[in-house]
N, C-alpha and C positions, 0 to 999 in steps of 0.2 A: 602461300597457304591456300588462298582462295583459288589460285590456279590448280592446285593439286587436288582440291575438293570437286572442282567443276570437271576436272579429267576424270575423276573416280566416278561422279555422278554421270556423265556421258557414258562411260564404260559400263556401268550398270544398267542404263538404259539399252545399250547394245545387246546385253546379255538377255534382258527381259523380253525385248521386243517380240522375238519369235513365240515365247511361251505366252506373253500377254494376248497377242493376237490371236493365238490359238484357243485361249481359254475363251475370249471374247466371242470369237465365232462359234464355238461349240455351244456356249451358254445362248447365244443369240438363236441357234438352231433349236435347241431344246425349247426355248420359250415359244418360237414361232412355228415350229414342225413337230416337235415330240408332244407339246401339250395338246395341241388341237388333234394328232393323231390317236392318242391314248383315249381321249374323249369319244373319238370316232369308234374305237374296237371295244370300249368299256361302258358304251352307252346305256347298259343294263345295270348298273350301280347307280342307286338313288344319290342324288348330290349330298342329301344331308349325312350320308355314310363316308363321304370322300375324307371327312376330317379325321377318320380313325387313323391312327398312326401307321398301323400295319398296311391298310389300304391304301394311304397317301404314299407310303415307301414303295409299295409295289407298282403304283402308277408312275412313279418319277423312274424306277427302273424301265418301266416300258417306254418312257419317252426317250431315254437314253439309248436303248436298243433301236427305237424307231430312227433316230438321228444316225447311229452307226450303220443301219442300212442305207439310209439316205445318202450318207458320205461315200459308202462302198459302191453304191450304184452310179454315184456321180464320177468316182475314179475309174469304174469300168467304161462309163460313156466317153470320158476324156480320150479314151485310146482308140475310139470309132471316129468316123469321119464327122459325123453329125455332133459329136461332142466336142471335138477340137473346133469345130465352127462356133459353137456356143461359148467356148472359152476366149477365142478369139474377139468376138464380139463383146464379151464382158469386159476384157482387157481394155478393148478401144474406149468403152464407157469409162472405165477407172481413170483413163489417162487424161480426161477432161476434167477430173475432180482433183484441185491441187494438193490438199492435205492427204488426202486418201491415196492418191497417186503416190506419193513419197513412201508411205508405210507400206503399201502393197509391193512397189518394186523392191524395197530393202528386203522384205520378207521372201519374196521370190528369187533374189540374187543369192541368199543363204540358203534356200530349199535347191536351187539349181546346183549349188556348188556341192552339197552333200550327195546329190543324186549323181553328179559326174564322179564323185569318189565312189559309189556304189559300182559304177561301170568300170572301175579299175583303171581311170586315166592316170590318176596318181598311185604310182607303185610302192613309194617309200618316203618318209619325211627324211629330209637331208638338210645338213648345216654346210655353209660355204662363206667365203670372205668376199663380200661385195659390198659397195664398189670398188672397195681398195683393200690392201691388206690390214689386218687389224679391226676391220668392221665386219661383224658376222651377220647373216641374214638366214631365215628359215626358208626352206624350199621344198618342192616336192619332185621327185624323180619321174618323169614321164616316159623315158625310152633312151635308146642308145644311138648315137650319130651313125648314119648310115647313107648308103648312096653317093651323090656327088660330095656332099660335105665330108665324109669320109675320106673319098678319094682325093680331093684337094687339099686337105689339111694333113693326111696321113698321120692323124692323131687319135688314140681311142678316146673319143668324147662322149660325155653324157647330156642328155637333154634334160634340164632343170627349170621347173616353172617357179618363179619367185612372185607370190602375189603382194598385192597392196594391202594396207590396214585402214580402215576396218571392211573395205569392201575387196574379199578375195576373189571377185571374178575378174578383176583386171590385175594386170601384171607384167612380168618380163620374162622372155625366154632366154635362157642362158645355155650356151654350150661350153662344158668345161672338161679339161683332162680328168680322168677318172680318180687319179690320186689327188685330187683338190675337192673331192666331193665326200663328207663325211655321213654316214648313216646313222640315225638316231632311233633309239629303242621306241620312241612314242609312235603310237598309232596316228593315222591319217586324221581321224576324228580330233583327237587331243590337239595336234598340230594345228588344225583349222580353228579351234576354240582359242588357242593362244594368239593366232593371227587377228582373227575377229574382235578379240577383247583388247587388241592394243598391247598385248603382253599382261594384263591384268589376271587372267586365268592360267596359271602355271600347272601343267599336270605333275603329280607327284612321280618321283622315280627312285628305284634302288639301284644305288651305283654298283657297276660291274668292275671290280678291281682288275680283272684280268683283259679287259678290252677298253682302256680309257680314250684311246685315239683312233678310233676304228674309221678307215676310209674305205671306199669301194674299190679296192685294188683286185678283187677276185672277178 
């Protein structure tokens, strides 16, 4: 019972880590950047009137907008040479801070995984038997066997990436016959959530009675 509770607790932390870090960072930016910025732009408002609910709400919205502009500008700069240099410098500094390094690298790995998804590296979520018959794993179709591999095997192979849990940035590249790879209805994002959570987050599914055992034979 204790082991199950511990595993559930760890799975919950893995799910909340990206959200928690995001909320912490945004709140920190609002307090450190948004609040001073709103004071700069709304200097003409007397301090005694800032306690008014309407004015206080307006100033808070202004702080959020200031942070949104700052984050957008930061994202724009990160694609430029100077921005990339600053990001690399920041990451080198973070690597020297033990606890912060672990949290930052975990969130960065999850972010990189979803960025790769958006670049269509993963084409479909698939199911296959690995490492032996009777054991099923979740994987992502990345392409079709070509070139020398196709020539030497003379088999229509599919390239499938099988990620590890809870860190999906590492895994195995498997090359399997097409009829041994089964396509799933779930999208890439849902499949990634299932893997990162260690099976704790299972996407909903409406059964299709017309296609119960669909493999990639087409």
